[in-house]
N, C-alpha and C positions, 0 to 999 in steps of 0.2 A: 356435476352440480354447478350451476352458474353462480358467479360471484354476486353477492347482494348489492343492491343500490345503496349508496350512502344515505343515512337517515338523519333527519333533523331532530328526532326525539326518540326516546326509548321508554316503553311502559315499565311500570314497577315490576310486573310479572316477568317481562322479557329480560329486564336487568337482573332479576333474581336468578333466572335460568342461566344467564351468561356467567354470573358470578359462581354458580354451582359447577359449571363445566370447565372454567379456566381457573386452575388452582389459586393463582395469586393476582387475578385481575383486579381485585379490590385494592391492592397496593398501587397498581398503575393508575387507577381512577382517583385514588387518594392524592397521588402526586400531581395529577393533572385532571381536575374535575371536568375540564372542557372536552375530555374524551368520552364522557358518559353517553352522549347521544350515539356513539359509534360502538357501544359495548357489543352489539350483535355482530358487528364486523370482526371484532377480536375473537368472539366466540366461534364464528364460522371458520376463521383462519386456524384457530387452535384445534378445532375438531377435525378439520381436513388434514392437518399435520399429524395428529394422533392416528387418524384413520389410515393414512399412508404408511406410517411407522408400523402399525399393526398388520397391514397387508404385507409389508416386507417381512415381518416376523412369521406370518402364516405361510407365505409362499417361498421364502428364501432362507428361513431359519434365523432371521434377525439382521439388523443393519451391519453387525460385525462381519457376518459372512457375505452379505450383499456387497459390501464395500471392498471386497477382496477380488473383484473381477479380474484384476491383472494377474492373478495366480493361475487362471485357466484360459482366459482369452489371449490371443496373440500366439506366440511360438515358445514352447517350453521343452527343456531337456527332461526326459524321464529317468528314473533310477536305473533302468536297464540300458540306457544309452540311446534309446529311441527318442522320437520327437512327437509331442502332442500339440496340435494346432486347432484353434477355435476362432471363429469370427461370427459376427452378427451382420447378415446381409439379406434383409427380408425381401428386397426387390430383385435378387439375383436368380438366374436360372441355373447357374453352375458356378462353383468356386474351386480354384486350383492353387497349388503352391508351386512356385518356380524360383530358380536362382542359379547361381554359378555351381551349386551342388549337383544339378541335373542338366548342366549345359543349356539352361534357359529353355528347356522343353516346356511349353506352356500347359500341357494337359496330362503329363505323366503322373501327377499326384493330385487326384480329385478329392475334394472334401465330400463327406457324407452329409446329406440334409437331415436336420433335426427339426423339432417343433419350434414354433415362434420365430422363424427366420434365422435360426442358428445353424452353423455348419461346423463339422469337426473332421479332423484328419489325424491318423496315427501313422508315423513312418518308423518302421522297425530299425534297429541299429544295423550296422554292417556286420558281416559274419565274424570279424575280429573284434566285435564289440566297440569299435571306435565310432565317433560321432559322424553321422552322415552330413550334418550341417555344422561345421566347426565355428568357433568364435571368429567374428570378422567377416563371415560369409555375407554376400549380397543376396537379398530375397525380394520377391514381389508376390502379392496376392493377385491372381488372375480372376476377373469377374466376367462371366458370360451374362450379359443383360438380357432382359425379356425381349428386346428387339434383335437379339443375336449379335450385338456388338461385343467385341473382346476388349476389355479394359485392364490395364496394368495399374495396380494400386499399392500403396504402402498401408500396412495394417494400422488401424487407428490406435492399436496398443503397442506399436513399435517403441522400443526403449532407446533407440539410438538411430539417428539418420545423419548422413554426411553428404556433402556436395564436393565433387572432385573437379579440379581444373576450372574450365570455363562453362561447365554444365549449368544450365538454368535450374533444373529440378534437383531435389534431394533424392538420395538413394537410401533404402532401408538396409542398415548394417546390423546383422545379428550380434547382439551384445551378450556374451556369456563367458566372461573371463575365468580362467582357471583359478586365479587368486583375487577374488573381489575385495574391495577395501573393507577393512574392519574398523568400526568406530572405537576410539580409545577413550573418549571423554563423555561424561553424562550431560544431559541437557541442563542449562541453567534454570533456576527458578524464575518465575515471572517477575519482571522488575516492578517495583512499587510505582515508579513513574517512568514511562517509556520515553527515551530520547533516541529517535530513529535517524539513522544515516541512510538516506535513499541512494542506492548504488546501482551502477551499471558496469559489469565486468569489462565489456568490450572497449569502453572509453576511459578506463582507469589508468592508462599510461600516458605520458607526455608525448610519446612517439606517435606518428601518424599511421597507426595500424590497429588491428583488432587485438586488444590485450587478452591474456589468458587467465584461466582460473588460478594457475600457479602464481602468475604475477600478482593477482589480487591478494592471494593468500599471504605471500611473503612481503609484499610492499605496501598494500593498502590496509589490511587488517590491523597491523601495529599502529598505523596513523589514526584509525578510527578509535582504537582503544585509548590512545594518548589524548584524543580530543574529548574523551569523556562520554561518548555515545555508548549505550548499552544494548542497542538493537540495530540490526541492519535490515533494510528492505531491499531484496534482490530483484531488480527489474530484468526483463527480457531473457529469462532463463528457459522458459518453455519454448520449444523450437519454433522458429518463425523464418520462413524462407526469405522474406524481405527485411534486410537489416534496418533500413530506414523507417520501418513501422514502429521502432522502439519496443518491439516485442509484443505489439498489440494485434497482430494478425497471425494467430497461432495456426501452425500446420500440423504439428505432431505434439499432442498434449502430454504424452508420457515420456517424451525425449528431452533430456537436458541439451541445450544448444551445443552442437559440436564445434561451432566456430570458435569457442573459447577453450576447447579441450575435451577430455573424456569424462564420462560419468564418475569414474573413480576420483578424478581430480576435483570435481565439484564436491564430492563427499568429503575429501580432505579439507576443502575450504570451510565447509560447515563445521566439521569436527574441530578445526583449529580455532574458529570463532568461539565455539563452545568452551574450549580450553581457556579462553580469555574472559569467560563469563558473559559473552555476548549472545543475545537471542537473535535468531535469524528468521526473518519472514520472507515468504515468496509472494511476488506479485502474480496472483492467479487470475487468468482471463477466462471466465466462464460466461461472459456476457455475449460473446459472439465468436466467430471463427473465420479464418481466411477462406476466400472463395476458391483457392487452389484445389484442383481435383487430382492431378497426377501425384502430388506430394502432400495433399491435405485431406480433410474429412469430406469435403464437398463431393457429391455424386459418387460416394464410395461404392454403392451397389448398382450404379447406373440410373438411380432415381434422385430427384431433388428432395426426397422426403425421408431419407434414412435417419440422419441425426437432427435434421432441421425441419421447420415448418415448410410445407410445400407452398409454392406460389408466392405472391407478394409479401405475405406475413413472414416468410422465411428470409427476407432480405432487409438489411439495415441500409437505408438509402444514403445516410450521411457518411457512414463508415465503409460502404461498399463491401459488406461482409455478410455472412450467413448467421441466422438466429436459431438457437437450439429450441427444440420442442420439449419443454420441461415436464410435460404430462406423460411422455413416453417412458415406459418401464425400463427399457434398455438404455435410454439416454440418462435416466437417473442413475442406473448402475455405473455407466461410463463416467459420469461426472463425480459421483461420490467415491468411486474407486480411484479416480484421478487425485482427489483431495488426499485420500489415504496414502496413495503411492508416494507423494512428495513428503508426507510426514514420516512414513516408515522406511522407505528406501534411502532417502537423502537426509533424514534427520531434521527437516525444517520444523520450526517451532510455532508456525501459524501462517496466516495469509493476510495480504491486503487484497480484497476483492475489487477488481477493476470494473467500472461501468455499471455499478449497482443501480443507478437511476434508470439506465436503459433497460435493465432487467425488470424493474418493479412496475413499469407502466407500459401499456400497449402503445402509447405515443412515444415511448423511449426518451421522454424529456425534450423532444424536439419542438421548438416553438413555444415552450412553456416557461412562464416567468416565475411560477411558484410563489404566490403572494403570501402564503402562510395560512390561507383559509383551509381549515381542516377537511372540508369536502374534497379538496384536491387529492387527498391521500387515501380515499376510500371510494368504493363504487366500481363501476364497470371499467374505468380507465386503468385499474390495477390489474396487472398480470398475476393472477392468484397462483398459477402453476409455478412461476418463477419465484414468487415469494415463499411458497411451501418448500421449494428446492433449497433456498437460502436458509430456511429454518432447519431443514434436515442436515445441511452442510455444517452449520454451527453446532447442532446437536452432536453430530459425529465427531467433529474436531474436539469439542470440550469433554466428550465422554471418553475418547481415547487418551487425550492428554489434557488434564484439567488446567495445566499451566500455559496452555496454548493461547495465542492472541489472534483475534480476527478484527480486521479494520475494514470498514465499508467506505468506498468512494461514492458518496451520494450527495448530489447538489440540491435535492428536493427538500430535505429536512423532514422526511417521513417520521411521524411520531412513533416511538417504541421500537425503532430500528435497532437501537442499542439497549433495549430492555430484555430481561430474561424471557425465554420462551414460556416459562411457567406463568408469566404475566400476560401472555398473548403477544409478546414482542418477537423480533426476528432473531435475537440472540447474539448480535455482534458485541464485541468489547468496546470498540471505538468507532467513531465516524470522523472523516477528515473535515476540518473546519474550513471549507473551501471559499467562504466569503472573505477570509482575512487577507490572503495575498491580493485578491482583487481590490480590496480597500487601499492597501499600501500603494499599489500601482496607480489607482485613481488619484490619490493624493499627490503623488509625485508627478503625474502627467498633467493634471488639470488645475492644481492650486499652488499659489505661492506659499512659502513656509509660514508666513504670518497669518495666512487665511485658513490654516488647518483647524478643523473643528475638534476640540478635545472630547466633547460629549459623543460625537459620532465615532471617534476612534474607540472610546471605551465601550460604546454600544456594540460595535462590531466584534470586539474582542470578548465580550461577556455574553453575547446573545446566543445561548445554547440551552438545550432542554435540561432541566434539573435531573441529576443523577444519570444522564446519558453522556458518557465520556467522549471528549473530542480530542483529536490530534491537531494542535495548532501549528501553523507554519507561516513564515513570512514569504516564502517562495519555495517551489518544488521544481521538478524537471520541466513542468509545463511552462514556467516563466523563463527557463534557460534555452528553450528551443528557438531556432532561427525564426524570425517573424515576430518574436516577442523580445522582451529585454529583461535581464536580471535586475534586481534592485541596484547592484553596483553599477550596472550600465545606465540605468535611469539617473542615478546620482552623479556619475563621473564621466560617462561616455568616453570620448576619444582621449581625454586627459589621462586615462588609465594607462595608456601606452607611452606617455611622455613625462608624466609628473609624479610617478610613484617611487622615485628614488629618495632615500633619506638624505642624500647629499645635496638636494635642492630644497629651498624653502617651500612650505605649504602654499599652494595656490588656493584661492577662495573655494574653487570647485572641489578640489581634493579634500580640503579641510572639512567642508560641509558633508561631503560624501562619506568620509570615514566616520565622522561623529554620528550621523544619522543612521548609517548602516548598523552600528552597534546598538543604538537606542531602539531601533525598530525590532531588532532580533530579541533584545532583552525584554521589552514590554510584551512582545508576542509570546515568548517563552513563559513569562511569569503570570500573565493575565489571560491568555487565550485558550487554555484548555487543560486537560489532564495528561497530555502527552505532547511531545514536540518533535518536529521533523525538519530535516535539512537535506537538500540535495548536494551530492558530493561536489566539492570545489566551491560551492557558494559561501561556505563558512569564511573563506578568505577573500571573497569578492572576485572570483575567477573572471579574468578580463575578456573572455570570448564566449559567444553564444555556442549552442550545440547544434550541429548540422551533420547528419549522417551522409556518407557517400551516396550520390544519386546522380541521375542524368543532368539535373539542373546545376550541379556544381562540378561537373566532369569527374564524378566518382571520387572526389577528394576526401581524404581522412583528416585534413588539416583542422577542421573544427569538431571532429569526433574524438576528442581527447580531453584530458584534464592535466593542467600544468602545475602539478603539486610542487614542483621545484621552486616556483615563485614564492610560495609561503615559507620555504626553507632558506631563502636568500636574505641574509642580514642587511643587505643594502637596499631592500625593497620594502615598501610599507604594507605589503600584503601580510607580512608576518604579524602586524599589529592586530588585524582582524582575526587571524588564526588564533593568536594568543587569547584574545577576548572570548572567542567561541569556546575554547578549551576550558577557561576558568569559569565561565558562565555555567557550563555543563557540570563541572566538578563541584561548584557551589550548590547546584540543585541536588546533586547526589548526597551532599552533606545535610542539606536543610529540608529537602523533600517537598518543595512547593507544588510540584505536579500532582502529588498524591494527597495534598491538603485540600480542605474544602475551598470552594470558589472564593476569590478575594473579596474583601470589602473595600470598595472605592470611596474614599473620604473626600476627594477633591478632583474636579475636572474644570479648571478655571480657564475660561475662554480668553480673557484679556491677558492674563499672565502666562498662558500656555503651559500650565502646570497640571500634571496628573499625579495623584498620590493614592496609594492603596496598601492594604496589609494582607499578607498571606503567609501561612506557615510561621507565624511569629516574627516575620520580617516586615520592615517598612520600605516600600519601593517609592521612589520619587523621580519624576521625569520633568525636565524643563525643555520643552520643544521650541521655546522662543529663539529666533535666530540671533538676537542681539542682547536681550535683557538678562542680567544676572540679579539674584536677590540675596541680600544679607539678612540674617535672622528671620527667615521665612518660617512661619508657624505651620507645623504639620501635625495632624491628629494621630493618636495611637491609643490602643487599649492598654498598653503595658507601661507601668511605672518603671523607673530605673535608668540605668546607664546604657547608652547605645554607642556603637562604633561602626564605621564604614567597612563593609566586607566586600563590596564590589563597586567599581566606579569607572564608568566609560571614559572619564577624562584622565585616567592614569597614564603615565608616560609609556608603560609597557604595552599599552593599547593604542598608541598614537594620539593620545590626548594631550592636553595642555598643562596637566598636573596642577590644577588650581585648588585641589582639595587636600588637606593634611590628614592622612589616615591615622595619625596618632591623636587626633582631636576626639574628645569624649563629649557626647551629647546627653543631657539629662532631661528626661521627660518630667513634667510637672502635672499635678492634678488640676490642670486648667483645661476645661472642656472646649473642644474645637471641632467643628464639622461632625457633630454627633459622636465624637470619640471622648472618652472620659479624661484622657490625658493628652498632652501635646508637648512638642519640643521645637526649638528654634534651630534652623539649619541654613547654612550658606549653600545656595544652589546656582552654580554658574549656568550660563546659557548653553543650550544643546548638550545636556548632560543627563544621564540616567545613573542613579545610585541606589544601593541597597544598604540599609542600616539594620544591624542585629543587636538585640538586647543582650548585653554581655552578662547580665545578672541571671539570665535564663539558661538552663542546661541546653547543650547542642542537641 
C-alpha cells in the first residue's frame, strides 16, 4: 500500500473513521489541533502497524517469538553436543560452514536449502560426545553465489568477532563459554527524570590506548555515580571495524565490540551499573550499516539486496553506508531480534536510536531545513516502512520491559514521534533537543556577550511539543569531535592549557569561561527538557577535543582519551566545574525539576540580560550581563513565604567569586510582578545563575 499524500483538510466522515481506528487519536488531536488535517495519515500508519503486528502473529506466533531470531539463526550448541546452524541467504546457490574445526575445508559441511531463502545445517557431536566446534573456534560461512563466486562471510548473527595483529578484517569467533556471566542485580526502576552520562568505553582512560570494559566498570562507573547521573548511554558497543567511525558504521550487529574486552566483561559492566541504581542505554544504529562485505552485512549472499535496498536506494550518499529494506520480513526479524538481544543477553535498559531522521524520510534529511510546516512530516517523502519498524521496535521494547527508555535522535521535529502508539505516535519516550547545543555555539561564535538575546535563548530552550519529552543538552559527543569545539574550548581556548591553576589569578578569559560554562549548563538542565545529557569529560571542561586514531593523525591515540585526573587535581580549576555538575545533578534528584511540568518564564529582560522562571517550586534566576550586577532586583513567584539559595554558580567551591551570602533569607510579598501573584527582592551579581527554594514548602 502506497503512503498517502499529505492532506490540507479532512472531512468529518474521514475524521470520524480515523478516530474509530486509532484508539487514542482524539487525545493527540486535542493536544495539537493543527494535526487534524493529517488524521488520515495517522490512521494509515496505525493500521499498517497493527496489520504488520497481526501478520507476525499469524505467521510467526507473535512478536515475542519473532524477536527471538538469535535463538535459531547463527550457530548454536544442541543438548546432544551437536551444532545447529541457520542462515538467511536468498541470493545464494549454496551455503557451507567452515573453520579451524574442519581445517578450513570450504565445502565439507553444506547447509540444506529451506523455503524463503533460509538454509540450515546440523552437525552431530563427536563420538565421545565432545563439541566439534569448541568455544573460541574460528568460523566462516561460505557462500556460493549465483555467478559461481565463492565468498567467505561472517554470520550476521555472530555473537563475537575479533581482529588479530595487523589484520584488516575481523574474524568470527564462536562464543560459547562454559561458565557464562550470571547477572546478580535487578534492573533499576525508570528514573523520574533522566540524567544521562553519554559514554564511550574506549576513550575512558587518560592513557593513549583503547580502554577496556573492566577499566570502565571499576574506574568510571563510581565517578558517574558520584556526579549524580542516573543513566548511562553507551556508545560504540555494537561491533564496528573502523574505530574512528565512533561506532556508527556497524559491521556485526549482535557482537559487543571485542576491542574493549569480552561479552562477559560487558555484562559485568551493565550489572555493576545496575547495582548502583544506574540505568544503562545502548546507542543502537539501525539507520544504516557499514559497506564492509568480508566482515559486515553488505553483499552477504553475493547480492546487494539481501538486507538492504538494491541499487541507489540502498546507499546513503553522505554516510557512504548501506540502507536497510525495512519492508523485508527477514530484515524485520533481524532488527527486532537485535533489539531484544541487547535487552535480554546484556541487560540493557533501553536505547538511543541513532539517525532517526535519516530513517523517517526518503530524502534522509539531506538538504532539508525543516521549517516546521506540518506538510514536511507527512506524504510521499516519509519512509513509511521505516516508520512502521520504529513503531514495532518501541512496541517490543516497552512490552518486554515497561521501565525501558527509548530516545530518538531526530532533527526534523516530526510530530507525535514521542507520543504513544495508541495515539498514532511512534512510541519513543524522549527525543534529543538538538537545537539547543547549536544555539549555544552560535551565541559563542557569532555574538558578543552583551548582544545575547534573552528571548531567543528562552525560545530555543522551551520550543518543544507539549507532552513530548525532550533530552536537553548543552553539548554532546558531536561538539567534542575534532573539527568542532566544546563549550569550554569556545569559551577559553588555548588558555585552558596555561591558566587553569588555582595558584595564578583569574584571567578575564578563564573567569568568563568558568562562569558561563556553569550558567549555560544550569539553564539548559533546568529549562530545556524533561531529561539532561552530558558527554563524558565535558562536565569539567575537558581541555582537548576528541580525535580517533586515523591516517590523518598518524594513528595517534593522544586525543582519543579522557583526562579525568585533571578534575581530581586540587591545584587545577577543572575541579570547580566538576563540583558544580555534581551538585546540580544532586539538587535535581532532590527537587525533581526534570519530571515537573514545563517552567513558567516570568522574565527575559534584554537590557538587564536577566532570565527568571519557576519550575518544581523553585525560582531560577540568571544574570547573563557581563558587567552589571543588580541590588534588590524584583523577581516574580507564585509562592508566598521564605526563600533561601540552594545553588549558586558564584559559590567559592565552584570557582565563583562568593558574592552571595547563603544564610540570607528572602521573603516574598503579595506584590504582583510579571504576572506572578507574589515577588521578592534579590541581589543578582553579573554572570551568575542561582536557584531559590521556598523553605516553608516541604521538600
